[in-house]
C-alpha positions as CSV (number, residue, x, y, z in Angstrom):
1,M,-36.8,78.0,21.9
2,K,-35.3,76.5,18.8
3,N,-33.0,73.5,18.9
4,T,-30.2,75.7,17.7
5,D,-30.6,78.0,20.8
6,R,-29.3,75.2,23.0
7,V,-26.1,74.5,21.1
8,D,-22.9,76.5,20.9
9,T,-23.0,78.7,17.8
10,E,-19.4,77.7,17.0
11,L,-20.7,74.3,16.2
12,F,-22.5,75.7,13.2
13,E,-21.3,76.6,9.7
14,S,-24.1,78.7,8.2
15,S,-27.2,76.6,9.1
16,H,-25.3,73.3,9.1
17,Y,-24.7,71.7,12.5
18,L,-21.1,70.5,12.6
19,G,-21.4,68.4,15.7
20,K,-19.4,68.3,18.9
21,P,-16.2,66.3,18.5
22,A,-16.5,63.0,20.5
23,D,-14.0,61.8,22.9
24,F,-13.0,58.1,23.3
25,N,-14.4,58.2,26.8
26,D,-17.8,59.5,25.9
27,K,-20.6,57.1,26.9
28,I,-22.2,57.5,23.5
29,I,-19.1,56.1,21.7
30,G,-19.0,53.0,24.0
31,R,-22.7,52.4,23.7
32,R,-22.6,52.7,20.0
33,L,-19.8,50.3,19.6
34,N,-21.3,47.8,22.0
35,L,-24.6,47.8,20.0
36,L,-22.7,47.3,16.7
37,H,-20.7,44.4,18.1
38,Q,-23.9,42.7,19.1
39,V,-25.2,42.5,15.5
40,K,-24.1,39.2,14.1
41,G,-22.2,39.5,10.8
42,F,-21.9,43.3,11.1
43,S,-18.1,43.3,10.9
44,G,-15.4,41.1,9.5
45,S,-11.9,41.3,8.2
46,N,-13.2,40.9,4.6
47,L,-15.8,43.7,4.9
48,H,-15.7,47.4,4.3
49,C,-17.5,50.1,6.2
50,I,-18.6,53.7,5.6
51,E,-19.5,55.9,8.5
52,I,-21.6,58.9,7.5
53,G,-21.0,61.9,9.7
54,C,-17.8,60.5,11.3
55,G,-16.8,63.8,13.0
56,N,-13.4,63.5,14.5
57,G,-13.3,59.7,13.9
58,A,-13.6,58.5,17.5
59,S,-16.0,55.7,16.5
60,T,-14.4,55.1,13.1
61,V,-10.9,54.5,14.5
62,Q,-12.2,52.1,17.1
63,L,-14.2,50.2,14.5
64,S,-11.2,50.0,12.1
65,H,-9.8,46.8,13.6
66,D,-13.2,45.1,12.8
67,F,-13.0,45.7,9.1
68,E,-10.8,45.4,6.1
69,S,-11.2,49.1,5.5
70,I,-13.4,51.9,6.9
71,K,-14.1,55.3,5.4
72,G,-15.4,58.2,7.4
73,L,-17.5,60.8,5.5
74,E,-17.7,64.2,7.1
75,Y,-19.1,67.5,6.0
76,F,-16.8,69.6,8.2
77,Q,-13.2,69.4,7.0
78,G,-12.0,70.9,10.2
79,H,-12.3,67.4,11.8
80,E,-9.8,65.9,9.4
81,K,-6.7,66.8,11.5
82,S,-8.1,65.2,14.7
83,F,-9.2,62.2,12.6
84,N,-5.7,61.7,11.3
85,E,-4.2,62.1,14.7
86,L,-6.4,59.4,16.1
87,K,-5.7,57.2,13.1
88,V,-1.9,57.4,13.9
89,K,-2.3,57.1,17.7
90,F,-4.4,53.9,17.4
91,N,-2.6,52.4,14.4
92,A,-5.7,52.5,12.2
93,E,-4.1,52.5,8.8
94,N,-7.1,51.2,7.1
95,C,-9.1,54.3,7.9
96,E,-9.7,57.2,5.6
97,F,-11.3,60.6,6.1
98,I,-13.3,61.8,3.2
99,P,-14.7,65.4,3.2
100,F,-18.3,64.9,1.8
101,N,-21.5,66.8,1.9
102,I,-24.1,64.0,2.2
103,E,-26.9,66.5,1.6
């Protein structure tokens, strides 16, 4: 069995895996944020952050209040609408979604 056999085919564009949009309540989001907050000097109101593969922005938006600005790079432009909705909902004006193919 290939890895792609276990994942919904709608999460692929050609052979590129788009990822499953995260939810704020997903354990992985909370764990990721907890780990980052444990790293001394990781964040600060004078620092800027780039998240590569930000998806729908669930982590990016939550991290926005820890930085002067944060940019989320994402291959799949279909996540931009959700990203912007989260940005407004959580008053994260210093966030920006940037469609970008990191490959």
